[in-house]
C-alpha positions as CSV (number, residue, x, y, z in Angstrom):
1,M,-165.4,9.0,-15.4
2,K,-167.2,12.2,-15.1
3,F,-167.1,13.8,-11.8
4,K,-170.3,14.1,-10.0
5,D,-171.0,16.9,-7.6
6,Y,-173.2,15.4,-4.9
7,Y,-174.0,18.6,-3.4
8,Q,-175.2,19.9,-6.7
9,T,-177.1,16.6,-7.3
10,L,-179.1,17.3,-4.0
11,G,-179.4,20.9,-4.5
12,I,-177.5,22.0,-1.2
13,D,-174.6,23.8,0.0
14,K,-171.3,22.2,0.9
15,D,-171.7,23.4,4.4
16,A,-175.2,21.8,4.8
17,T,-176.1,20.1,8.1
18,Q,-177.0,16.3,8.1
19,E,-180.8,17.5,8.6
20,E,-180.6,19.6,5.5
21,I,-179.0,16.7,3.7
22,K,-181.9,14.4,4.6
23,R,-184.7,16.8,4.0
24,A,-183.3,17.6,0.3
25,Y,-182.8,13.9,-0.5
26,R,-186.3,12.8,0.7
27,K,-188.0,15.9,-1.1
28,L,-186.0,14.9,-4.4
29,A,-186.6,11.3,-3.9
30,R,-190.4,11.6,-3.8
31,R,-190.2,13.9,-6.8
32,Y,-188.1,11.4,-8.8
33,H,-189.0,7.9,-7.6
34,P,-189.8,5.7,-10.8
35,D,-193.2,4.9,-9.5
36,V,-194.3,8.3,-9.0
37,S,-192.6,10.1,-11.7
38,K,-193.5,10.0,-15.5
39,D,-190.3,11.5,-16.6
40,T,-188.1,9.1,-19.0
41,D,-184.8,9.7,-16.8
42,A,-186.7,9.7,-13.6
43,E,-185.1,6.2,-12.5
44,E,-181.5,7.3,-13.5
45,R,-181.8,10.3,-11.6
46,F,-183.5,8.5,-8.6
47,K,-180.4,6.2,-8.8
48,E,-177.9,9.6,-8.7
49,L,-179.7,11.0,-5.5
50,G,-179.3,7.6,-3.7
51,E,-175.6,7.6,-4.7
52,A,-175.3,11.4,-3.4
53,Y,-177.0,10.6,-0.4
54,E,-175.2,7.4,0.6
55,V,-171.9,9.4,0.5
56,L,-173.1,12.6,2.1
57,K,-175.1,11.1,5.0
58,D,-172.0,9.3,6.4
59,P,-169.4,11.7,8.0
60,E,-166.5,9.7,7.2
61,K,-167.4,9.2,3.4
62,R,-168.5,12.8,3.4
63,A,-165.1,14.0,4.7
64,A,-163.4,11.9,2.1
65,Y,-165.5,13.1,-0.7
66,D,-164.7,16.8,0.4
67,Q,-161.2,16.2,0.5
68,L,-160.5,13.8,-2.6
69,G,-163.5,15.0,-4.9
70,A,-164.1,12.5,-7.7
71,N,-161.6,10.1,-6.7
72,W,-162.9,9.9,-3.0
73,Q,-163.4,6.1,-3.4
74,A,-159.7,5.3,-5.1
75,G,-157.9,2.7,-3.3
76,Q,-160.6,1.4,-1.2
77,D,-160.4,-2.2,-2.6
78,F,-156.8,-2.6,-1.5
C-alpha cells in the first residue's frame, strides 16, 4: 500500500489549524467534484480529498496519523 500524505493531498502544512484544513478541503472539493470538473481523474482525486479530510478534521484521528503515518489505522479492527 502506497503512503498517502494527507497534508500534501490538501496542500496544507502539518501545523495547519482546523479552519485551514476545512478551507483547503472545500476549495479543492469544489474544483474536483465529478459533477463540476471535466478532468478524467476528478472522481479519484475527489475521493482522496474526502479521505484526507476525514482523517485531518478529527483531532484523535489526526494525532494517530501524525504519530503512525501510513499505518495509522493498523489494529483498529481488533
